[in-house]
C-alpha positions in Angstrom: -19.8 28.4 16.5 -19.5 26.9 13.0 -20.0 23.1 12.8 -17.2 21.1 11.0 -18.1 19.8 7.6 -16.7 16.3 8.5 -15.3 14.5 11.5 -11.6 15.2 12.2 -9.4 12.4 13.4 -6.4 13.6 15.5 -3.4 11.4 15.9 0.3 12.2 16.0 2.0 9.5 13.9 5.7 9.4 13.7 8.1 8.4 11.0 11.4 6.6 11.7 13.2 9.9 12.6 10.5 10.8 15.2 9.4 13.7 13.1 5.7 14.5 13.2 4.1 14.4 9.7 0.4 14.2 10.1 -1.5 15.9 13.0 -5.1 15.4 12.0 -7.1 14.3 8.9 -10.7 14.6 7.7 -12.4 14.1 4.4 -12.3 17.9 3.9 -8.8 18.8 5.1 -5.5 18.0 6.7 -3.1 19.4 9.3 0.5 18.3 8.7 4.1 19.2 9.2 6.1 21.3 6.7 9.7 22.3 6.8 8.9 25.5 5.0 6.5 28.3 5.6 3.4 28.4 3.4 1.3 31.6 3.0 -2.3 31.6 4.0 -4.5 31.3 0.9 -1.8 29.6 -1.2 -2.6 26.5 -3.2 -0.5 23.3 -2.9 -1.0 19.6 -3.1 -1.3 17.3 -0.2 0.2 13.9 -1.1 -0.7 10.7 0.7 1.3 7.8 -0.8 -0.1 7.7 -4.4 -3.1 10.0 -3.7 -2.5 13.7 -4.5 -5.2 16.3 -3.6 -5.3 20.0 -4.4 -5.6 22.0 -1.2 -5.6 25.6 0.1 -3.6 26.7 3.1 -5.9 27.9 5.9 -3.1 28.5 8.5 0.6 28.0 9.0 1.9 28.1 12.6 5.6 28.2 13.3 7.1 25.4 15.5 10.6 25.0 16.8 11.2 22.4 14.1 9.3 23.8 11.1 5.6 24.6 10.6 2.2 23.2 11.4 0.1 23.7 8.2 -3.7 23.4 8.0 -5.1 22.9 4.5 -8.6 22.5 3.1 -9.1 20.2 0.2 -10.5 21.7 -3.0 -11.6 20.4 -6.4 -11.8 16.9 -5.1 -13.1 14.2 -7.6 -15.4 11.4 -6.5 -12.5 9.0 -6.7 -10.3 11.2 -4.6 -13.2 11.6 -2.1 -13.5 7.8 -1.8 -9.8 7.4 -1.3 -9.8 10.2 1.3 -12.6 8.4 3.2 -10.6 5.2 3.2 -7.5 7.1 4.5 -9.5 8.7 7.3 -10.8 5.3 8.3 -7.3 3.8 8.4 -5.9 6.8 10.2 -8.7 6.5 12.9 -7.6 3.0 13.5 -3.9 4.0 14.0 -2.5 3.1 10.6 0.5 5.3 9.9 -0.1 7.6 6.9 2.6 9.9 5.5 1.6 13.3 4.2 3.8 15.6 2.2 3.1 19.0 0.7 4.1 19.8 -2.8 3.9 23.1 -4.7 
């Protein structure tokens, strides 16, 4: 079995409409909700408030309300890596973090 590159924090945080947005987060990737299907291998941006990170779709699983999308971050700058580390720390403490997919 392959070891993960970084610790993954799992937590289902909810927005005001009780719609799941972020399922898990690590310094190397994210799993979040998408209303539309994304093709495996496609590139998009994961946006967390003001932080936007380029990512590649690893999987896209259909749900009754949309899709659960796993993405691996790519071309991450040192500033983005620092910001991601801070987000993972906040998320692990239960701080709600919104994630949207663009592109």
